[in-house]
C-alpha positions, 0 to 999 in steps of 0.5 A, spaced: 014 690 929 020 687 932 022 680 931 023 676 937 029 672 938 028 665 941 033 660 943 031 654 941 036 650 945 035 653 952 027 652 951 028 645 949 033 644 955 028 648 960 022 643 957 025 637 958 029 638 964 024 635 969 023 628 964 026 622 967 027 616 962 025 610 964 029 604 966 027 600 960 029 606 956 036 607 959 037 600 957 035 601 950 040 608 950 046 604 953 045 598 948 045 603 942 051 607 944 055 600 945 053 598 938 055 604 935 063 604 934 065 611 937 070 612 931 064 613 926 061 619 930 063 626 930 065 630 936 059 634 938 063 640 939 068 641 934 064 637 929 070 633 926 072 626 926 076 623 931 079 617 929 079 611 934 082 605 931 079 599 933 083 593 935 083 587 931 083 580 935 089 576 932 084 570 932 080 574 927 085 575 922 085 570 917 090 570 910 086 569 904 087 562 900 089 563 893 083 562 890 079 567 895 084 572 893 083 571 885 076 571 886 076 578 890 081 581 884 077 578 879 070 581 882 074 588 883 076 588 875 069 586 873 067 592 877 072 597 874 070 594 867 063 594 868 061 600 872 066 605 872 066 610 866 072 613 863 072 621 863 067 621 869 070 616 874 077 615 871 081 619 866 087 618 862 093 623 862 098 623 857 104 620 857 102 616 864 102 608 864 096 608 868 089 611 868 088 616 873 083 615 879 078 620 880 073 622 886 067 619 883 070 613 881 074 612 888 067 613 892 064 608 887 069 603 889 068 604 897 061 603 896 062 597 892 067 594 898 062 596 903 066 602 906 065 609 908 070 614 909 071 619 914 076 625 913 080 629 918 084 635 917 091 633 920 095 640 919 093 647 916 097 653 915 092 659 914 097 665 913 091 671 912 097 676 912 100 673 906 094 670 903 098 663 904 094 656 905 096 649 906 092 643 908 094 636 910 088 631 910 087 624 912 082 620 910 080 613 914 076 608 911 072 604 916 068 598 915 061 597 918 064 594 925 068 601 926 074 598 924 079 602 920 081 598 914 085 603 911 087 611 910 090 616 905 093 622 906 093 628 901 096 635 901 095 642 897 097 649 898 096 655 895 103 656 891 102 650 887 102 651 880 095 651 878 093 656 884 099 660 884 096 665 879 090 666 884 090 669 890 090 665 896 083 667 899 080 666 892 082 659 892 082 657 900 076 652 899 078 649 893 085 648 896 082 644 902 077 640 898 083 638 893 087 636 899 081 632 902 080 629 895 087 627 894 087 623 901 080 620 899 083 617 892 090 615 896 086 611 901 081 608 896 088 605 892 090 602 898 084 599 901 082 596 894 089 594 892 088 597 885 095 601 885 096 596 879 090 599 875 090 606 877 095 612 879 094 618 884 090 624 880 097 626 877 093 631 873 090 635 879 097 634 882 101 638 877 106 632 876 110 632 870 111 625 867 117 623 865 119 623 857 118 617 854 124 613 852 128 616 845 123 622 845 125 629 844 121 633 849 120 639 844 118 634 839 112 632 844 110 639 846 109 640 838 106 634 836 099 634 835 095 629 839 089 626 836 083 627 840 080 620 843 073 618 841 068 617 847 068 610 850 062 605 849 061 606 857 061 614 856 056 613 850 051 608 854 051 613 860 050 619 856 044 615 853 041 614 860 042 621 862 038 623 855 033 618 857 032 621 864 031 628 861 027 626 855 032 628 850 031 625 843 037 622 839 035 627 834 035 633 839 042 631 841 045 630 834 042 637 833 046 640 839 053 636 838 052 639 831 051 646 833 057 646 839 062 641 836 061 640 829 059 633 829 053 630 826 052 624 830 053 624 838 056 617 838 062 620 834 064 625 839 070 625 843 071 623 850 072 630 853 066 632 849 062 626 852 064 628 859 062 635 858 055 633 856 055 628 862 057 634 867 051 638 864 046 633 865 049 632 872 048 639 874 041 639 872 039 634 877 035 628 877 
């Protein structure tokens, strides 16, 4: 038996064409439209964010006092130290002076600040014949009143070192997501005023750090690096996930013994802790 195709949109339009909203309903709808900033919405046809910077009145601009600025900075420092998890929200790249802010950490910081992010693909090159793809993304950070508080830019292309060995078609979606992620991290560093604490995601951007003063590059390449132990926050987060998934300490010790050669899960490295955390996260709640 053939399946009949129904155009639900046309059916809905037909059924509601004769409905006329009451005057009170019209007033309510108009009030809602006025209260929702237009730049929090997406274009109905293109489904792309249309940034519209809302003007800020001069009278609403006020400088922070020294005490207010210090309190704000102290709160952000406390949030970073007590909430963000090393290896999950930020990472350490060898020979860099500051930790690298990662996407999960950027999302947590924006949530802490009460801000939301909207992404626009500003420019794109999609050369199907050559298999070359490049994207420039902008992220606008917006408060609940619709005011754009900050923005960031991220660019990625398929000829970057980490993608060059793959065909452009195989990594097209990855390249677009990476551009969005870089823009998000850039915007977060700007709006959170935390460039002094974190740097951009240098590991993903393939930026080679400068050689430390007085060190031979060849010596650095051949010098073995001691693995870093998991941080206290990583272990605490791992134990929280273990509890959620009914994993006993004995069971975890058995697992790390088999796969990492470690008797006690509290002695694993930061990288190993990150792997275990990601495994749990992939299982869902």
